[in-house]
C-alpha positions, 0 to 999 in steps of 0.5 A, a space after each residue: 500500500 505504501 508503494 501505491 501512494 507517495 507522500 512527502 512534505 515541504 514548506 508546510 504542504 503535504 504532497 500525496 501522489 497516487 502511484 499506479 502509473 502503469 494503470 494511469 492511477 486507476 482507483 483500486 481498493 488498495 489505492 483508495 485505502 492508501 489515499 485515505 490513510 495518507 490524507 488522515 495522517 496529513 490531517 494530524 500533522 501539525 507541520 502541514 497546512 494544506 494537502 496537494 493531491 496528484 498522480 504519477 505518470 501520464 495522467 491524474 487518474 483514469 477512474 475506477 479500476 475496471 479489472 476490479 469490477 470484473 471480480 465483483 460477484 454479487 450486490 453485497 461485494 459491489 456495495 462494499 466496494 462502492 462504500 470504500 470508494 465513497 469513504 475517500 470522498 467523505 474523508 476529503 470533505 471532512 478534513 479540516 485542511 484544504 485539499 488541492 488537486 493538481 490535475 494533468 493528463 486525464 481525470 476520467 470517471 471516478 478520477 474526475 469525481 476525485 478531483 471535484 471532491 477536493 476543495 480546489 483544482 489546479 489543472 494543466 492547460 492540456 488536462 481533460 475531465 471525462 464523463 466516461 461513466 455512460 460509456 460503461 453503461 453506468 451513472 457517475 458515482 463518488 459524489 460527482 453529480 452533487 459536486 458538479 451541480 454546485 458549479 454548473 446548471 442542471 441542463 449542462 450537467 445532464 448533457 455532459 453526463 449523458 453524452 460522456 463528454 470530455 471537458 478540457 481545462 479552459 472550459 472547466 475553468 470557465 464553468 467554475 470547476 477549475 481554479 487555476 490553469 498551469 502552463 508549465 509543471 502543474 505541481 509547481 503551479 499548485 504549490 504556488 497556489 497553495 501559498 495563500 492557504 499555507 500563509 493564511 490563518 489555518 484556524 479560520 480556513 478550517 471553518 471556511 471549508 466547513 461553512 462553504 461545504 455546508 452552505 447549500 445544505 442548511 437554511 439561512 437562519 442556521 447558516 447565520 447562527 453558525 457564522 455568529 458562533 464561529 466568529 465569536 470563537 475566532 475573535 478571541 483567537 491568537 490569529 485574530 489578535 495577530 491579524 489586528 496588530 499587523 493591520 495597524 502596524 501595516 505588515 503581513 500577519 504571522 499566523 500560528 493557527 491558534 
């Protein structure tokens, strides 16, 4: 499992890289479990402020491992497989730390789902996002539909999914699916992009992720109450006090996540 996921740290960033280049990083159960473990370890690491997810080889992720599907013999086995895959999306969503995906080559099927499950996407200019599910007689899974319709209209989502469309990086950015386009090395661009989070207030960013992710799920009054409660907490934090000092001293704040 360690060989399937490579992890290293630099400048408060944890780099989590899928390592099945011969399979275009297709998601097997073993790779999924390795990613969940690596992400949870990065979450617990106090020296990490942000996580960058990427893929080794020619592509980010070619989707689910089709050879694994052929070994599933009944509904119980299929449901078990799907629940483990869904656990990866849930892990990313429930982490306090932001996860940025650095996409090159193809993010196809469940690979597209995985990219959309992260908080932000940096894509190489030649990257492509493929709705390959219908080509196999399947529907999108791994949370793709819910994450997609947060960004595009229902007619566009239906067209892309039912036609098995391939969306290239520039169009994905124009639709709000991608944050940045990389002209060169996508991992270097993702690292530069991550600096705004690395140097920011990690305590506040933790709540930003939670509030934004839940904004469409709860009513207006519940949302406002969450904002009031969290703001009351943050106004007493060391980061807020440092931010106020830096404002009056006309300098950049040095946040400590406290």
